[in-house]
C-alpha positions in Angstrom: -14.9 -8.7 18.0 -12.7 -6.1 16.5 -12.6 -7.4 13.1 -16.5 -8.2 13.4 -18.7 -7.3 10.6 -15.5 -5.7 8.7 -17.1 -5.9 5.4 -19.9 -4.3 6.2 -18.1 -1.4 8.1 -15.6 -0.9 5.3 -18.5 -0.7 2.9 -20.2 2.1 5.0 -17.3 4.1 5.7 -16.2 4.1 2.6 -19.8 5.2 0.9 -19.9 7.9 2.9 -16.2 9.6 2.2 -15.0 8.7 -1.1 -16.7 9.9 -4.1 -16.5 8.2 -7.9 -13.5 10.9 -8.7 -11.4 9.6 -5.9 -8.4 7.3 -6.0 -8.4 5.0 -2.9 -4.9 3.2 -1.9 -5.2 -0.1 -0.9 -1.5 -1.6 0.6 -2.2 -5.3 0.3 -3.5 -8.4 2.0 -7.0 -8.0 0.0 -8.0 -11.2 -0.3 -7.0 -15.0 1.1 -8.1 -16.6 -1.3 -5.4 -19.1 -2.5 -5.9 -19.2 -6.5 -6.6 -16.4 -8.6 -10.2 -17.8 -9.6 -10.9 -17.8 -5.6 -10.2 -13.8 -5.4 -13.5 -13.1 -7.9 -15.9 -12.6 -4.8 -13.5 -10.0 -2.8 -12.1 -8.2 -5.8 -15.9 -7.8 -6.9 -16.6 -6.4 -3.4 -14.1 -3.8 -4.1 -14.6 -2.9 -7.2 -18.1 -2.4 -6.2 -16.9 0.6 -4.1 -16.9 4.3 -5.4 -13.5 5.4 -7.2 -10.3 4.2 -8.4 -8.3 1.1 -6.3 -4.7 1.3 -6.5 -3.5 -1.8 -5.1 0.2 -3.3 -4.0 0.3 -7.3 -3.1 0.2 -8.2 0.4 2.1 -11.1 2.0 -1.4 -12.7 1.8 -2.3 -12.1 -1.4 -1.5 -15.7 -2.8 -4.5 -15.7 -5.4 -1.7 -13.0 -6.9 0.2 -14.6 -9.5 2.1 -12.9 -12.7 1.1 -8.9 -13.5 -0.4 -10.0 -16.7 -2.6 -12.5 -15.1 -3.8 -10.2 -12.8 -4.7 -7.2 -14.5 -6.6 -9.6 -16.8 -8.6 -10.7 -14.0 -9.1 -7.5 -12.2 -12.3 -5.7 -12.7 -11.6 -2.3 -14.5 -11.6 -0.1 -11.3 -8.6 -1.4 -9.6 -5.3 -1.2 -11.3 -2.4 -3.1 -9.9 1.3 -1.8 -9.3 4.0 -4.2 -9.8 7.1 -2.8 -11.2 5.2 -0.3 -12.3 3.7 3.1 -11.3 0.7 5.0 -12.3 -0.8 8.8 -12.6 -3.4 10.7 -11.7 -3.3 14.4 -12.7 -0.2 15.8 -10.9 -0.1 12.6 -8.3 2.2 9.6 -9.1 2.0 6.7 -7.4 4.5 3.7 -7.1 4.5 0.7 -4.9 5.6 -3.0 -4.2 5.3 -5.1 -1.7 8.3 -5.1 0.0 9.2 -7.6 2.7 10.6 -7.6 6.5 13.7 -5.3 6.6 16.4 -7.2 8.0 17.5 -4.0 9.7 14.3 -3.3 11.3 13.4 -6.6 12.3 13.0 -7.2 15.7 14.1 -10.9 15.4 17.5 -12.4 13.3 16.3 -12.2 9.8 16.8 -15.3 7.9 18.8 -16.5 4.5 15.5 -16.6 2.7 14.0 -13.3 4.8 17.1 -11.5 3.5 17.1 -13.0 -0.3 13.2 -12.4 -0.2 14.1 -8.7 0.7 16.8 -8.2 -1.8 14.5 -9.1 -4.9 11.9 -6.6 -3.5 13.8 -4.1 -3.0 15.0 -4.4 -7.0 11.3 -4.7 -8.0 10.5 -1.5 -5.6 13.6 0.7 -7.4 11.9 -0.3 -11.0 8.2 0.7 -9.7 10.2 3.9 -8.6 11.7 4.3 -12.2 8.6 3.8 -13.7 7.2 7.1 -12.3 6.4 9.8 -14.6 9.5 12.6 -14.2 7.3 15.5 -14.5 4.3 14.6 -12.1 4.0 17.1 -9.0 3.6 15.0 -6.1 5.0 11.6 -5.3 3.3 8.9 -3.0 4.8 5.5 -2.4 2.4 2.8 -1.3 4.5 -0.6 0.0 2.8 -3.5 2.4 5.5 -3.8 4.8 6.7 -0.9 6.7 9.6 0.6 5.6 10.6 2.5 9.0 10.7 1.3 12.4 8.0 2.3 15.2 11.2 4.4 16.5 11.9 6.5 13.4 15.0 4.4 12.0 14.3 4.2 8.1 14.8 1.0 5.9 17.0 0.4 2.9 13.7 1.0 1.0 14.0 4.6 2.5 17.5 5.2 1.2 16.9 3.6 -2.2 14.0 6.6 -2.3 16.3 9.2 -0.9 16.3 11.2 -4.1 12.7 10.1 -5.0 11.0 13.2 -3.4 8.3 11.1 -1.9 5.5 13.2 -0.8 3.7 10.5 1.6 4.4 6.9 2.2 1.7 4.7 3.1 1.8 1.2 4.2 0.1 -2.1 6.6 0.8 -5.4 7.5 1.1 -4.9 11.2 -2.4 -5.4 12.5 -3.9 -4.3 15.9 -2.7 -6.4 19.1 -0.2 -5.3 21.7 1.8 -2.5 20.3 0.9 1.2 20.1 1.6 1.6 16.4 1.3 5.3 16.4 4.8 6.0 16.2 4.5 4.9 12.7 2.7 8.2 11.6 5.5 10.5 11.0 7.8 13.3 9.2 10.9 12.0 8.4 13.3 14.4 5.9 10.0 15.7 3.5 8.1 12.5 3.5 4.7 12.0 5.9 4.6 8.1 6.6 1.4 6.8 7.3 0.5 3.8 9.0 -2.8 2.3 7.3 -4.4 -1.3 8.3 -7.4 -1.6 8.1 -8.1 -2.2 11.7 -6.0 0.6 12.7 -8.0 3.2 10.7 -11.2 1.6 12.4 -12.1 0.6 8.6 -12.4 4.3 7.5 -11.0 5.8 4.6 -7.7 8.3 5.5 -7.5 11.4 3.3 -3.9 11.3 1.8 -3.7 14.2 -0.6 -6.3 16.5 -1.9 -5.7 17.7 -5.4 -8.5 20.1 -5.2 -7.0 21.4 -1.8 -3.5 20.4 -1.7 -2.4 22.0 1.5 -5.3 20.5 3.4 
């Protein structure tokens, strides 16, 4: 019931709060499509919403193939991040899917999970390295959480220690039996924001205002 009519709820809340000049971060799990050509309807839905959208791959985005093919298929208002970063005014945005951090997992990580996480950590580092050096505000977006609910930090956070991250947004987890408010915290100089759609009740959340940086 919580997800009932969620596309309509997303569109209505988005159109109320987002303008054409805004940038919206979408941290993955964008379409259930298995093939790139099957994701067209979902991507068109996102494209039709106001603003520029920056996206990273989620663990359910099986349609996401190579970066070059995804770029060719995406409508012009959607920018994918994969080993890359993007700049808007004084704000730089880096991002990656990541994976379950074996150091943070409540269950014993498999060898396959460790391999995937190691590979994703490399991709994440490439995205950080692609960030323009002269941006004033650095934002990171990952699909998987980089921290635990109790505030323990994972290896991705350690890799970004010298990066000077202003805000780190992430999703992956969805409402259920756990209280995810613990994800929203400041550690060091970085603000961590859990932004899964159902957690936010399908309403966009303001992360940074270039016209009013202290808000």
